[in-house]
GUKE-28831 format. One line per field, with one value per residue (C-alpha): residue number from 1; residue in three letters; x, y, z negated. Coordinates in Angstrom, 3 decimals, always signed. Each point is the difference from the previous one (the first is absolute). Layout:
residues N
num <- NUM;...
residuo <- ALA;...
X <- X;...
Y <- Y;...
Z <- Z;...
end
This chain:
residues 387
num <- 1;2;3;4;5;6;7;8;9;10;11;12;13;14;15;16;17;18;19;20;21;22;23;24;25;26;27;28;29;30;31;32;33;34;35;36;37;38;39;40;41;42;43;44;45;46;47;48;49;50;51;52;53;54;55;56;57;58;59;60;61;62;63;64;65;66;67;68;69;70;71;72;73;74;75;76;77;78;79;80;81;82;83;84;85;86;87;88;89;90;91;92;93;94;95;96;97;98;99;100;101;102;103;104;105;106;107;108;109;110;111;112;113;114;115;116;117;118;119;120;121;122;123;124;125;126;127;128;129;130;131;132;133;134;135;136;137;138;139;140;141;142;143;144;145;146;147;148;149;150;151;152;153;154;155;156;157;158;159;160;161;162;163;164;165;166;167;168;169;170;171;172;173;174;175;176;177;178;179;180;181;182;183;184;185;186;187;188;189;190;191;192;193;194;195;196;197;198;199;200;201;202;203;204;205;206;207;208;209;210;211;212;213;214;215;216;217;218;219;220;221;222;223;224;225;226;227;228;229;230;231;232;233;234;235;236;237;238;239;240;241;242;243;244;245;246;247;248;249;250;251;252;253;254;255;256;257;258;259;260;261;262;263;264;265;266;267;268;269;270;271;272;273;274;275;276;277;278;279;280;281;282;283;284;285;286;287;288;289;290;291;292;293;294;295;296;297;298;299;300;301;302;303;304;305;306;307;308;309;310;311;312;313;314;315;316;317;318;319;320;321;322;323;324;325;326;327;328;329;330;331;332;333;334;335;336;337;338;339;340;341;342;343;344;345;346;347;348;349;350;351;352;353;354;355;356;357;358;359;360;361;362;363;364;365;366;367;368;369;370;371;372;373;374;375;376;377;378;379;380;381;382;383;384;385;386;387
residuo <- MET;LYS;ALA;ALA;ILE;ALA;LYS;PHE;VAL;ASP;SER;HIS;ARG;THR;GLU;LEU;THR;ALA;VAL;SER;ARG;ALA;ILE;TRP;GLU;GLN;PRO;GLU;LEU;GLY;HIS;ARG;GLU;HIS;GLU;ALA;SER;SER;ARG;LEU;THR;GLU;LEU;LEU;ALA;GLY;TYR;GLY;PHE;LYS;ILE;SER;LYS;GLY;THR;ALA;GLY;LEU;ALA;THR;ALA;PHE;THR;ALA;VAL;TYR;ASP;SER;GLY;ARG;SER;GLY;PRO;ALA;ILE;ALA;TYR;LEU;SER;GLU;TYR;ASP;ALA;LEU;PRO;GLU;LEU;GLY;HIS;ALA;CYS;GLY;HIS;ASN;LEU;ILE;GLY;VAL;ALA;SER;VAL;ALA;ALA;ALA;ILE;ALA;LEU;ARG;GLU;ALA;VAL;ASP;GLU;HIS;GLY;GLY;GLN;VAL;TYR;VAL;PHE;GLY;THR;PRO;ALA;GLU;GLU;THR;SER;GLY;ALA;LYS;VAL;THR;MET;ALA;GLU;GLN;GLY;LEU;PHE;ASP;GLY;ILE;ASP;ALA;ALA;MET;MET;ILE;HIS;PRO;PHE;SER;HIS;TYR;GLU;ARG;SER;GLY;SER;SER;MET;ALA;MET;GLU;ALA;LEU;GLN;PHE;ASP;TYR;TYR;GLY;LYS;ALA;ALA;HIS;ALA;ALA;ALA;ASN;PRO;GLU;GLU;GLY;ILE;ASN;ALA;LEU;ASP;ALA;VAL;ILE;GLN;LEU;PHE;ASN;SER;VAL;ASN;ALA;LEU;ARG;GLN;GLN;LEU;PRO;GLY;THR;VAL;ARG;VAL;HIS;GLY;ILE;ILE;SER;LYS;GLY;GLY;GLU;ALA;PRO;ASN;ILE;ILE;PRO;ASP;CYS;THR;GLN;ALA;ARG;PHE;TYR;VAL;ARG;ALA;GLY;SER;LYS;ALA;THR;LEU;GLN;GLU;THR;VAL;ASN;LYS;VAL;LYS;ALA;CYS;ALA;GLU;SER;ALA;ALA;ILE;ALA;THR;GLY;CYS;ARG;TRP;GLN;VAL;SER;ASN;TYR;GLU;LEU;SER;TYR;ASP;ASP;MET;ARG;THR;ASN;GLU;ALA;LEU;SER;GLN;CYS;PHE;THR;ASP;ASN;LEU;ILE;GLN;LEU;GLY;VAL;GLU;SER;GLU;ALA;ILE;GLN;ASN;GLY;GLN;ALA;GLY;GLY;SER;ILE;ASP;LEU;GLY;ASN;VAL;SER;TYR;ARG;THR;ALA;ALA;ILE;HIS;PRO;TYR;ILE;GLN;ILE;ALA;ASP;CYS;PRO;PHE;ALA;LEU;HIS;THR;PRO;GLU;PHE;ARG;GLU;ALA;ALA;GLY;SER;GLU;ARG;GLY;MET;ASP;ALA;MET;LEU;MET;GLY;ALA;LYS;ALA;LEU;ALA;TRP;THR;GLY;CYS;ASP;LEU;LEU;GLU;ASN;PRO;SER;LEU;LEU;GLN;GLN;VAL;ARG;ASN;GLU;PHE;GLN;CYS;LEU;ALA
X <- -5.464;+1.394;-3.345;-1.861;+2.799;-0.342;-3.868;+0.151;+2.187;-2.308;-3.034;+1.230;+1.198;-2.248;+1.117;+3.716;+0.163;-2.119;+2.806;+2.682;-1.762;-0.654;+3.686;+1.068;-2.405;+1.194;+3.751;+2.089;+3.782;+2.193;-0.756;-3.224;-2.187;-2.478;-3.037;+1.547;+1.143;-3.341;-1.825;+2.329;-0.220;-3.650;-0.317;+2.157;-1.668;-3.240;+1.331;+1.310;+3.455;+1.452;+1.168;+2.894;+0.725;+3.145;+2.396;+3.371;-0.882;-1.220;-3.425;-1.263;+1.641;-2.074;+0.099;-3.028;+0.075;-2.216;+0.870;-1.358;+0.927;+2.010;+3.493;+1.217;+1.958;-0.243;-0.639;-0.057;-1.173;+1.379;-2.183;+1.121;-2.340;+2.297;-0.267;+2.340;+0.237;-2.088;-0.576;-2.100;-0.112;+2.467;+1.692;-3.217;+0.258;-4.098;+0.299;+2.830;-1.765;-3.186;+1.566;+1.616;-2.932;-2.190;+2.463;+0.245;-3.723;-0.519;+2.533;-1.828;-1.725;+3.105;+1.621;-2.871;+0.379;+3.455;+1.388;+2.143;-0.676;-0.172;+1.342;-0.381;+2.575;-1.063;+3.282;-0.302;+2.562;+1.430;+0.760;+2.243;+1.023;-1.494;-1.580;+1.018;+3.735;-1.282;-2.236;+2.793;+2.456;-2.664;-0.134;-3.763;+0.891;+2.280;-2.735;-1.495;+0.470;-0.594;-0.883;-1.545;-1.290;-0.754;+0.878;-1.886;+2.057;-0.003;+0.726;-0.003;+3.376;+1.321;+1.424;+3.519;+2.830;-0.031;+2.911;+1.226;-0.523;+1.440;-1.141;+2.751;-0.211;+3.269;-0.084;+2.848;+0.797;+2.055;+0.100;-2.270;+1.724;-1.077;+1.004;+1.101;+1.151;+2.253;-0.370;+3.485;-1.870;-2.378;+0.203;-2.258;-1.892;-1.514;+3.492;-0.195;-2.817;+1.068;+3.009;-1.895;-1.820;+3.076;+1.754;-3.050;+0.093;+3.546;-0.806;-2.566;+2.780;+0.826;-3.149;-1.545;-2.913;-2.506;+0.712;-1.835;+0.769;-2.267;-0.739;-1.225;+1.423;-3.063;+1.464;+2.276;+0.119;-2.394;+1.269;+2.875;+1.754;+0.238;+2.388;-1.957;+0.730;-2.242;-0.664;-1.492;-0.044;-2.134;+1.146;-1.618;+2.869;-1.374;+1.668;-0.655;+0.903;+0.175;+3.830;+0.574;-2.131;+1.996;+3.176;-1.549;-1.199;+3.384;+1.359;-2.614;+0.658;+3.581;-0.832;-1.940;+2.573;+2.648;-2.302;-0.126;+3.858;+0.579;-2.489;+0.668;-3.543;-1.427;-2.220;-2.473;-1.646;-3.432;-2.700;-3.221;-1.873;+0.254;+2.293;-1.311;+1.513;+0.163;-2.985;+0.624;-2.723;-0.574;-0.289;-1.959;-2.507;+0.225;-0.668;-2.899;-1.543;+0.908;-1.442;-3.320;-0.008;+0.302;-2.993;-1.952;+0.560;+3.149;+2.257;+3.195;+1.676;-1.390;+1.785;+3.196;+3.017;+0.423;+2.514;+1.637;-0.889;-0.638;-0.261;-2.885;-0.483;-1.100;+3.639;+0.405;-2.586;+1.515;+2.966;-2.287;-2.233;-0.951;-1.307;-1.338;-0.796;-1.446;-1.452;-3.350;-1.150;-2.825;-0.116;+0.444;+2.088;+3.492;-0.299;+2.833;-0.498;-0.271;-1.864;-3.529;-0.585;+0.837;-2.251;-2.780;+0.542;+0.161;-3.580;-1.350;-2.121;+2.888;+2.213;-2.855;-0.108;+3.779;-0.235;-2.546;+2.132;+2.944;-1.869;-1.036;+3.342;+1.341;-2.641;+0.727;+3.690;-0.874;-2.239;+2.596;+2.288;-2.613;-0.793;+3.579;+2.203;+2.778;-0.233;-0.318;+3.293;+1.725;-0.847;+1.309;+3.273;+0.651;-0.453;+2.436;+2.604;-0.094;+0.102
Y <- -18.896;+2.175;+0.437;+0.773;+2.648;+1.282;+0.002;+2.086;+2.708;+0.183;+0.169;+2.783;+2.136;+2.803;+0.515;-0.359;+2.158;+2.766;+0.107;+0.299;+2.544;+1.952;-0.167;+1.225;+3.033;+1.084;-0.306;+0.589;+0.232;-2.236;-0.153;+2.174;-2.985;+0.091;-0.564;-2.927;-1.706;+0.394;-1.383;-2.931;-0.905;+0.443;-2.544;-2.339;+0.302;-0.815;-3.478;-0.894;+1.261;+1.326;+3.446;+1.808;+3.539;+2.226;-3.067;+0.817;+3.343;+1.168;+1.843;-1.356;-3.562;-2.945;-3.793;-2.280;-3.666;-2.818;-3.015;-3.424;-0.955;-2.734;-0.340;+0.581;+2.395;+3.793;+1.665;+3.996;+2.193;+3.268;+3.183;+3.325;+3.030;+3.217;+2.323;+2.351;+3.787;+1.522;-3.457;-1.539;-3.859;+0.125;-3.073;-2.112;-0.320;+0.078;-3.313;-1.283;+0.499;-1.557;-3.077;-1.057;+0.588;-2.101;-2.732;-0.315;-0.035;-2.503;-2.254;-0.369;-3.537;-1.420;+1.233;-1.512;-3.232;-0.286;+2.006;+2.942;+3.666;+2.661;+3.580;+3.208;+2.608;+3.639;+1.533;+3.897;+2.231;-2.413;+2.947;+1.739;-1.346;-3.395;-1.490;-3.559;+1.187;+0.951;-3.022;-2.529;+1.593;-0.324;-3.954;+0.099;-2.403;-2.407;-2.627;+0.257;-2.737;+1.738;+3.671;+1.039;+2.915;+1.034;+3.253;+1.356;+0.407;+0.557;-3.953;-3.096;-0.538;-2.741;+1.114;+1.039;+2.028;+3.487;+2.607;+0.396;+3.770;+2.459;+3.759;+2.344;+3.662;+2.124;+3.427;+2.188;+2.961;+3.341;+3.528;+2.674;+3.241;+2.290;-1.382;+3.141;+2.224;-2.472;-3.579;-0.909;+0.102;-2.932;-3.615;-1.192;-2.977;-0.332;-0.745;-2.860;-1.243;+0.489;-1.819;-2.902;-0.518;+0.371;-2.705;-2.076;+0.380;-1.056;-2.917;-1.540;-0.907;-2.763;-1.353;-3.213;+0.197;-1.096;+2.890;+3.679;+3.094;+2.773;+3.344;+3.696;+3.186;+0.482;+3.155;+2.156;+3.552;+2.948;+2.698;+0.303;+2.816;-1.931;-2.722;-2.928;-1.124;-3.102;-2.312;-3.617;-2.691;-3.354;-2.978;-3.481;-2.673;-3.358;-3.491;-3.382;-1.388;+1.461;-0.813;+2.021;+2.647;+0.533;+0.144;+2.697;+2.034;+0.129;+1.228;+2.911;+0.778;+0.411;+2.195;+2.224;+0.327;+0.895;+2.982;+1.185;+0.047;+1.529;+2.822;+0.565;-1.067;-2.184;-2.641;-2.438;-3.162;-1.361;-2.205;+1.922;-3.155;-3.625;-2.483;-2.807;-3.304;-1.848;-2.394;-3.575;-1.817;-3.406;-2.178;-2.968;+2.582;+1.924;-3.115;-0.760;+3.360;-0.002;-3.570;+1.510;+2.934;-2.189;-2.089;+3.106;+0.473;+2.071;-1.445;-1.064;+1.919;+3.169;-0.148;+1.535;-0.574;+2.520;+2.794;+2.086;+3.818;+1.522;-0.655;-1.209;-0.431;-3.571;-0.660;+0.303;-2.317;-2.429;-0.311;-1.180;-2.363;-1.620;+2.940;+0.584;+3.242;-0.901;+2.447;-0.215;+1.944;+2.338;+1.774;-1.021;+2.737;+0.292;+2.826;+0.800;+0.232;+3.289;+1.711;+1.324;-2.853;-2.562;+1.558;-0.106;-3.739;-0.636;+1.325;-1.687;-3.060;-1.762;+1.065;-1.756;-2.998;-0.218;+0.528;-2.651;-2.470;+0.627;-0.444;-3.524;-0.833;+1.011;-1.870;-3.076;+0.152;+0.272;-3.005;-1.851;+0.525;-1.106;-3.287;-0.961;-0.318;-0.997;+3.341;+1.752;-1.539;+0.575;+3.636;-0.068;-1.691;+2.456;+2.736;-1.473;-0.579;+3.553;+1.370
Z <- -5.194;+2.931;+1.506;-3.070;-0.508;+3.794;-0.747;-2.981;+1.748;+2.937;-2.094;-2.182;+3.074;-0.797;-3.788;+0.897;+3.073;-1.953;-2.911;+2.759;+1.989;-3.072;-1.026;+3.596;+0.101;-3.561;+0.384;-3.397;-0.316;-2.122;-3.385;+0.281;+1.579;-2.598;+2.061;+1.939;-3.159;-1.556;+3.303;+0.138;-3.627;-0.088;+2.774;-1.619;-3.323;+1.721;+1.018;-3.535;+0.023;-3.364;+0.706;-1.682;+0.915;-0.068;+0.648;-0.835;-1.324;+3.366;+0.020;+3.133;-0.146;-1.158;-0.420;+0.740;-0.918;+0.535;-2.042;+0.271;-3.540;+1.229;+0.919;+3.567;+1.929;-0.157;+3.408;+0.333;+2.505;+0.078;+0.883;+1.327;+0.334;+0.105;+3.274;+1.483;-0.219;+2.832;+1.785;-2.364;+0.557;+2.899;-1.460;-0.436;-3.784;-0.215;+1.681;-1.961;-3.245;+1.034;+1.731;-3.152;-2.178;+2.378;+0.240;-3.800;-0.391;+2.898;-1.861;-3.246;+0.889;+0.941;-3.422;-1.818;+1.780;-0.189;-2.958;-0.526;+0.464;+2.580;-0.407;+1.683;-0.810;+0.872;+1.090;+0.452;+1.882;+2.448;+2.319;-2.785;-3.244;+0.432;-3.102;+0.879;-0.967;-3.419;-0.297;+1.141;-2.716;-2.684;+0.933;+1.215;+2.879;-2.115;-0.615;+3.421;+2.607;+3.228;+0.670;+3.359;+1.994;+3.645;+1.707;+2.984;+3.198;+3.790;+0.297;-1.880;-1.848;-2.379;-3.242;+0.272;-1.547;-1.197;-0.661;-3.648;-0.527;-2.578;-0.121;-0.874;-0.952;-0.052;-1.880;+0.299;-2.014;+0.790;-0.641;+1.829;+1.341;+2.674;+3.234;+1.459;-2.777;-2.150;+1.419;-1.469;-3.479;+1.066;+0.265;+2.806;-0.871;+3.363;+1.384;-2.095;+1.335;+3.449;-0.659;-1.656;+3.475;+1.980;-1.953;+0.040;+3.880;-0.017;-2.198;+2.428;+2.250;-2.382;-1.303;+1.099;+2.594;-2.838;-2.000;+0.273;-1.651;+0.641;-1.881;-0.200;-1.597;-2.609;-1.294;+1.897;-1.442;-0.327;+2.304;+2.538;-1.968;-2.997;-0.519;-1.200;-3.282;-0.248;+2.861;+0.365;+2.432;+0.055;+1.666;+0.698;+0.175;+1.438;+0.425;+0.766;-3.463;-3.435;-0.022;+3.227;-1.423;-3.052;+1.962;+2.426;-2.901;-1.659;+3.247;+0.396;-3.675;+0.850;+2.929;-2.369;-2.608;+2.801;+1.294;-3.823;-0.372;+3.457;-0.903;-3.355;-1.186;-2.799;+0.967;-1.260;+1.706;-0.980;+1.358;+1.056;+0.930;-1.162;+1.766;+2.047;+0.204;+3.264;+0.980;-0.399;+1.825;-1.425;+3.384;-1.239;-1.266;+3.447;+2.032;-1.855;+0.406;+3.892;+0.319;-1.467;+2.210;+3.029;-1.632;-0.056;+3.947;+0.461;+2.694;-1.219;+2.750;-1.200;-3.490;+0.245;-2.280;-2.720;+0.343;-2.678;+0.915;-3.366;-3.630;-2.223;-3.611;+0.171;+0.747;-3.978;-0.467;+2.281;-2.396;-2.752;+1.676;+3.532;+2.255;+3.437;+1.884;+3.394;+2.479;+1.533;+3.298;-0.358;+3.351;+3.637;+0.732;-1.375;-2.397;-2.402;-3.656;-1.785;+2.951;+0.434;+2.591;-2.585;-2.581;+2.462;+0.600;-3.886;-0.228;+3.236;-0.022;+1.874;-3.307;-2.139;+2.070;-0.406;-3.861;-0.312;+1.923;-2.044;-2.900;+0.851;+1.156;-3.557;-1.833;+2.347;-1.066;-3.599;+0.490;+1.554;-3.102;-2.214;+1.971;+0.958;-2.859;+2.243;+2.096;-3.703;-0.759;+3.036;-0.294;-3.335;+0.706;+2.829;-2.364;-2.552;+2.639;+0.663;-3.642
end
């Protein structure tokens, strides 16, 4: 069956790379990926998948399912396709989207033979307000046995952890006054923001090494001769676990409150983006994927252990079902994500080759779950132990 899967992917290279390149050439920002979503769903519909658009109330999200009509595991591939402002597909989501779709299509014959279902979830806006958060909250992954995707990178990397993240916005309200003629009549809201940053900088001395707090002044005033009456700061607070994140968020909020008290301002706190959970890799599923990658010709020494360097919305999925997020090398030079160089690599032939290899590894991992009940149970047991 694995040979048939590999043959299918190779024989459909032209079709698959054409879709990926079209998405790369027409980058669309999160929740505006209408063309990318249409291309991917049209491809899936052409191979017998039942398509539902507007999943979770999100215009460019979709759910595609191929059902054998017989009982068996439900395997999901997650498709991303949003781009970055100015940079386009400098995170390679054109490769992610098509790799997941290709894996699902290639797995159909195995699903027909062994039973079960294969899903593709189209998940917009990973770069901002990740759709996977909303979809997880609405229970879309609760009946799934395994959720998988790959991400392009400068090297091969096992699925690892990620940082839980909360996006905090602090608004301060004071009283405007002429800064030279009658400053005593004003309440300076910018002083509150500056005090907040000073307090957070002091707080960092007592934070664990796995915690990150970083922010900007998103509104600082209108003119230097007017005491600002309305200012705003935005922070990302990140930690290695949800529990540590909440502890840190509470401390940052205390800093914000103290800044308001010290300056006489009113203050409000809100979330300007959705919060991401930390990624909990299912190690049994991850090892299966890694073994398949090695079978496809990647040297085991080239596959590094996963590192937690950022936050991903797949973390929220990993609290609902067994999940993995491995990385696939798309360039021979170590280009960093979110750079023009990485964007060009994501549109190159080398990038397309990596996408197809990743699709095969994803599909082979799904095939292993279908053919090996003990592996499937091992994956399920591990997830249940973490739940």
